[in-house]
N, C-alpha and C positions, 0 to 999 in steps of 0.2 A: 689465405684462404682455410687456416690453424681456427682462426678467430671467427667468419664462416660458419662451417664443420661447428664450432662449441657453442654459434647462439644458437646455431638450427638444432642442436642435440638441446638443449637451454627450453627452447621455442615448443618441441615435441614432448619434452618430461614436461614442461607448465602444462600443456593443454590436456594428456594423459592425467594430471595428478595435482590438476587445484583446487578441487574439490573435496578430495581430501586435506587438503593440505589448510582451502578454508577451512572445513569443520575441526580441524586442528587446533586453527584457531580459534575460531569461537568458545573450543571447549574448553582453550586453558584461561583468555585471556583476561578473564572474570574476580579467577583468583589473583592477578596482581593490580584491580582498580579498587578506586577509592569506592565505596557505594554511593556518592557525589556519581561517579561516571556509570557506576553500574545501572544506576534509577536509569541515566542517558540514552544505555542502552536497552534498557527494560522499554520504554518508552517511542525508541523507537521501532523496536518490532512490530508496532500496534502502528506508529502511522505507517509501516511498508507493510502490512497485511492490505491495508483497506486500500495504499495505493496501487502496491498488487491487482484485488478486485478492480481501481477506476482505473488502470494504464491492458487489463483485460477489452473493457471498452471500447477506451476512446484512442487507446494504440494499437490492438490490436486486430479491434473491430469499425473504429471508427464513428462509436458511436458514444457523443461531446454527453457526461450527465454532469449539471451542478452542483445535485444533491446530495452525493454518494455518501460524504458522512453523517444522512442522518439514516445511514442501513446499519452505520456504526449503533448509531443514538438506537435506535431500537432493539440491538442487538443489548446495549448495553438496560436498555431500560428493564427488555424485557425476563435479564436472568437478573437485576439487580431487585425487581420487586416482586417478583417469586422467592427469591433468598427470603425479600429482608419480611413478606407476608405471608410465606405460607412452608418459610425453613428450604426448601431446594436449596443440594448442594452445590456448591460453588464447582466443584470438576463435574456433573450435570448440564449447568447455566451456562456454562462454553458453548455446549452444540447450540444447548435450546436456543441464545441469542442469536445462532444462526439462521436455527430453525424459522426464529419467528420476521426476522426479515427476508423470505420467499415468498411469502405470500402479498407483501409487499411491493414486492422487484417487482415480481410474473403480472401482478395490476397495473402497474404504473407504466414496466415496458411493453403490455397488452394495450394500453391506450396510445402512446405514445409513439413508438413503434413502429404502424401499421404506416404511417406517413412520415413523409422525407422532411427534411426540414430543420429549424433547430426547439419540435417537437421537446425531445426529453429532454432538454438543458430546462428548458422555463416548466415545465412540470415536474420535474425532480430539485428543481429550486423552490419551486411555489409549495410544494408538500414539504421540506426543510422547512419554511418556511413557518406553513403551517405548523409544521410538529415543534416548534421552537415555542409559538404562544403557548401551545396546548402546555407544554410540559411547566409553562411559567404558572399556567394560569390554574392548569388543577390540582391544587395547594393541598388537596385533603388527599389523595393520593400521591402522587409525586414528589410531596414536599417542596413543588414548585418552587424560586432562585435559588436558597436554599440547597435542596436536594433532599437526599435521602443517606442515611453512613450503614452502609449494608455491608453482609459479610464479606470478609476476604481470604481470599482461595488458601492463605496457610497465618496458625496463627496472626494478631496483628505480635509485632519487634522480632514475627522471624527475619532472620537475614534475606535479604535481599538476592543472593545467589538462585533461592529459590524456587522463585521467579524469573530471574533472566530463563534456567535450562527450559523451565514452560514457557516463555517467550519463541525464546530460540527452537524451541520444537515443535512449537504449532506456526507457524515460520515456517518450518522449514518444511510442513505437510501441507499450507500453500501453496509454495511454490514450488513442489513437488505437485503438487495438483496441480497450477497453473502450468508449468511447463508438456506436462503430460498434453491436458487442453489439446497447446498452440501447436502441439509437432502432432499433434494426431489427425484426420479425414479434419473435424470440425474446424481443427484451424485452418485451415487448406479453407475452406469456407469462410469463415471471420475475417482472411484474408482476401478472399475474393468481395467480398463484402463489401471493405475497406478501398480497396483500389476503385472498385466501381459496380456498382448495387447494378446498373440494368445488364452488366455484363454477365454479374454474378445470376442473375435471372433469365439470361437463353442460355448460360449452362445446366440451366435445371437446376438451379439453388433455392430450397424456400429461404430467402432472405430473413424475410417475416417471423420466419418459426426461430432462426437461431442465430435471430437480432433479439429477442425475448429468454428466448433458455439460458444462453448466454451474459444476457442481464440480470435473472433469475442469478443463474450462479454467484455470480462476481456479489449481489445482493445477498448472498450467503455465508461468504464470505468476511463479507464487510463486520455482517451480522459475529458474526465467531470475534472479530477483533476490537470491534467492541466490547464482547461480551465479555474475552481476557482480559481490558484496561480495567470498564469498573472493578470485575472482582482484584486488582494487580492496588486501586489507592481506594476502596472505601472505599466507594463517593458514588453514589449518578445524578448527576446537576442537566441544567441545558444549558454549559456550555457545550456540551459535546454535542450538540446540534444548529452550534452558529458558526457564521461561515469563517469563518477566521480559519475551523478545522476545514475547509473545502480548500483552502488557498496553499493550505500547508500539503496537503497533500497534492496537489495539479502542480504545489514547485517541485517536490519530489520527482517526481516523473518528469516534469519536466529540466528539469538542473541534469538526470540522470538521466535521460534517453527514453524519449516517449519509445513503445515498441517492442521493447527491450527489458529481459527479466536483470539482466548486468546492473543497466541502468538503477532500474528502481532501489534494486539490493545499494547501490553505492552512492547512488544520488540518497536516500532514506542513512545512512551513514553519516555523511561527511556533510546534509544541511543538521542532524541533529550536535553533531559535534560542535561543529559551526557554531551553531547560535545557544549554544550551550556557553559557552567558550566568552561571545559578544557579550552574551548573557552577564557576564561577573567582571568586563570591562565597562557596557552600556547599555545597560536595560535600554527594552529599546528599537534599539538598530538593525535588529537580525531584517525585522521581516525590508526594509532599507534597504539591506549591505544584498537581500537573494533576490528584490528584488530590481537593482543594477545589474547582478547577473544573471537572472534570468535574460534581461532586452541584450543581454551583448554575446549570449549565447543561439538566441534567438536570430539574433542578426549576421553572427560570423558561422555557429555551427548550431543549427537548428535536430541535428539529432543530439546533442544536450553531449553534458560529459564522459560519454561514454564514444561518442562519435572523435571526439576530438583526444582522446586515449587511448584507440585504433589508431587514430592518424599518427600522432605520435611513434605510436612503434613500428609501425610501417614506416616511417621517415627512418624512425633508425635503421631497422635492419635491411635498408637499402640504400644506407647511405657509403660513399665511396670511399669517407675511410675504411668501411666495413671492406667492403669489396673488394679495394687493394688487396687488405689485408693475409 
């Protein structure tokens, strides 16, 4: 009984203070890491921001976009080109990158979300492919396939720790915004649309309106992430608009758990760390490895890694050895 009581107390303590513990770890962790791993976490923040924006549509609203990476590319190019040609300060450029993706997201969402079926996926995929072609061919403006070197958020040679904390702050802001949204009344509309559009409409929910608005907001978040990443690497290139970027975002969400914020965080960190580890062993094997893992998770744990973790915790809490002690 004592062990059971201790376990219950630990669960209560963990649920109450887990966010503060996670924040403390995130603030202190980079001080003990090499620049290589700090870089890995910075890139992870970028992918997790875009993954949160995609999960908002696919996981929480049931609207699948196959070109969400294009919005991050739009944000990156808008911020980068304005900094390159007009000297826009990078700090302001991050916000500009998010704003630049809004009208495109609104138009694409307004056109494709009024009807049912795979139109959103096809429309966003087509837009991403067209954007990639434009970025490659408009050499005079975009630099073509080589891209353009743009000003960085901090002077070149600055410690990566500065970028880490900016990335952490931006990710935390996006996470809070998404959390507040899914826990609000709009979040209830999103869940109703995801579960059954007909029932949602019968209940008086303006499904088209909320699908378009959520999609537009998610475009803004992806644009923020793209602008931050561009100012970190100091380069804008068409590689930001390739399908490989979208695949990485989808792997993070599917691996961690679609429709959960915790899953996106766990999936993003785990995927990036394992990718970096595998890159050092055998370059090019990471995509094959994660494809196999995704197939296994979808087959046995459709809720992703977060579902597996929850089942393990539940199984441990209710195990006979613990209950009898």
